[in-house]
C-alpha positions in Angstrom: 0.0 -0.1 0.7 0.9 3.6 -0.8 1.8 5.5 2.4 -0.5 8.2 0.6 -3.6 6.1 0.7 -6.0 7.0 3.1 -9.8 5.9 3.5 -11.6 7.3 1.2 -15.9 8.4 2.0 -18.7 7.6 0.1 -21.5 9.6 1.3 -25.0 7.7 -0.4 -28.1 9.3 -0.4 -31.5 10.0 -2.3 -30.7 13.3 -3.4 -28.3 14.5 -5.1 -27.5 17.6 -4.1 -27.4 16.1 -0.3 -24.9 14.0 -1.0 -22.6 16.6 -2.5 -23.6 19.6 0.2 -22.6 17.0 2.6 -19.0 16.1 0.3 -18.7 19.6 0.2 -18.9 20.5 4.0 -16.9 17.1 4.8 -14.4 17.9 2.1 -13.8 21.2 4.0 -13.5 20.2 7.8 -11.3 17.5 6.6 -8.4 20.1 4.0 -9.0 18.0 1.2 -7.1 15.4 2.8 -9.7 12.4 2.1 -11.2 11.4 -0.9 -14.8 12.0 0.2 -17.1 11.1 -2.7 -20.9 11.6 -3.3 -23.0 9.5 -4.5 -26.4 10.8 -4.6 -29.9 10.2 -6.5 -30.4 8.1 -9.6 -28.8 8.2 -13.1 -31.2 10.1 -14.3 -31.5 12.7 -11.8 -34.2 12.2 -9.6 -34.5 10.9 -6.2 -33.7 7.3 -5.2 -30.7 5.7 -4.7 -28.6 3.9 -7.9 -26.4 0.6 -7.0 -24.2 2.3 -10.0 -23.7 5.7 -8.7 -22.3 3.8 -5.8 -20.9 2.0 -7.1 -17.9 3.8 -9.0 -18.3 6.3 -5.9 -16.5 3.5 -3.9 -13.6 2.8 -6.6 -13.3 6.7 -7.4 -12.2 6.2 -3.5 -10.7 4.3 -3.2 -6.8 4.9 -2.4 -5.8 1.4 -1.3 -6.5 1.8 2.2 -9.9 1.2 1.8 -13.7 3.6 1.6 -16.4 4.1 4.2 -19.7 3.6 2.8 -21.9 6.2 4.6 -26.1 5.5 3.9 -28.6 8.3 5.1 -31.2 6.2 5.2 -34.4 3.5 3.0 -33.3 2.2 0.4 -30.0 3.9 0.8 -29.4 1.7 3.1 -30.5 -1.5 1.8 -29.0 -0.8 -1.6 -25.2 -0.1 0.2 -25.8 -3.8 2.0 -27.0 -5.2 -1.3 -23.6 -4.3 -2.1 -21.8 -5.6 0.3 -23.6 -8.8 0.1 -22.2 -9.6 -4.0 -19.4 -11.2 -4.3 -18.8 -8.7 -7.3 -16.8 -5.4 -7.0 -16.8 -4.7 -4.0 -14.8 -6.6 -1.4 -16.0 -8.4 1.3 -13.7 -9.3 4.1 -12.8 -12.7 5.8 -12.7 -12.8 9.4 -9.5 -14.9 10.9 -10.2 -18.0 12.6 -6.8 -18.9 13.2 -3.8 -17.0 12.7 -1.7 -16.5 9.5 1.8 -17.5 10.3 4.1 -19.5 7.8 1.8 -22.3 7.0 -0.8 -20.2 5.0 1.0 -17.5 3.7 3.3 -20.1 1.7 -0.1 -21.5 0.7 -1.6 -18.4 -0.6 2.5 -17.2 -1.7 1.5 -20.4 -3.4 -1.7 -20.2 -4.9 -1.6 -16.3 -5.7 1.7 -16.7 -7.8 -0.1 -19.3 -10.4 -2.5 -15.6 -11.2 -1.4 -13.4 -14.2 -2.7 -10.8 -12.0 -1.4 -8.5 -9.3 -3.4 -10.1 -6.1 -3.5 -8.5 -2.6 -3.8 -8.8 0.7 -5.2 -5.8 3.6 -5.6 -6.1 7.2 -6.7 -2.4 8.7 -4.4 0.0 6.8 -1.7 -2.7 6.0 -1.4 -4.0 2.7 0.8 -6.2 0.5 1.1 -8.8 -2.9 -0.1 -12.3 -1.8 2.3 -13.8 -3.3 5.0 -12.5 -1.4 5.0 -14.9 1.7 7.6 -12.7 3.8 5.0 -9.6 2.7 2.0 -11.8 3.8 3.9 -12.9 7.5 4.4 -9.1 7.8 0.6 -8.6 7.8 0.5 -9.9 11.2 -3.2 -11.2 10.7 -4.3 -13.1 13.5 -6.8 -14.7 14.3 -10.5 -12.3 14.2 -9.2 -10.0 12.6 -10.4 -9.4 8.7 -8.5 -9.8 5.4 -10.3 -8.2 2.5 -8.8 -9.8 -0.7 -9.0 -7.9 -4.1 -7.1 -8.4 -7.3 -7.0 -6.9 -10.7 -5.9 -8.0 -14.4 -7.3 -11.4 -16.5 -7.9 -13.4 -14.2 -8.4 -10.9 -10.9 -12.3 -13.1 -10.4 -11.1 -16.9 -10.4 -7.5 -15.6 -7.5 -9.9 -13.7 -5.4 -11.9 -17.1 -4.9 -9.1 -19.4 -4.9 -6.8 -17.0 -2.0 -10.5 -16.5 -0.5 -10.7 -19.8 -0.4 -7.2 -21.3 0.7 -7.2 -18.2 3.7 -10.9 -19.3 5.8 -9.9 -22.8 5.2 -5.5 -22.5 5.7 -6.1 -20.6 8.9 -9.5 -22.9 10.2 -7.4 -25.9 10.1 -4.7 -24.6 11.6 -2.3 -25.4 9.1 
């Protein structure tokens, strides 16, 4: 993860004007040091919530340290919940049931190296290349922590699914 990476913020509202106004105010308070992206209204400019707008905003807000999504009420909350439940563009953290020590780190690195996509693991604010055993071990991830797996490249979906499965199994059995 880049030392300049910061947690981004996405403001989800039924009203584009409300989301934009809240983002403008928050940006002034933060001094412009944090990406604060509004995702309000529908794609047609009406009142409502757009899943596509939320997905675009998450991508814009993510500088590598994660994104906080703040919905206002009603269907904005439901839209965000639905997006987080999908296995698509928004990564879902995996809760470790054991420590990510040498054996599971080695298994993850070997599996990640089989993919042409760049594969990353993130724990809290720390991120590393999943193809590096030392990098994975350096995360110091322990039981109960959440690890997010992301990938970019031609086989990214398969890479994420494979690494998530290995991560869950390797820490469950204490391999």
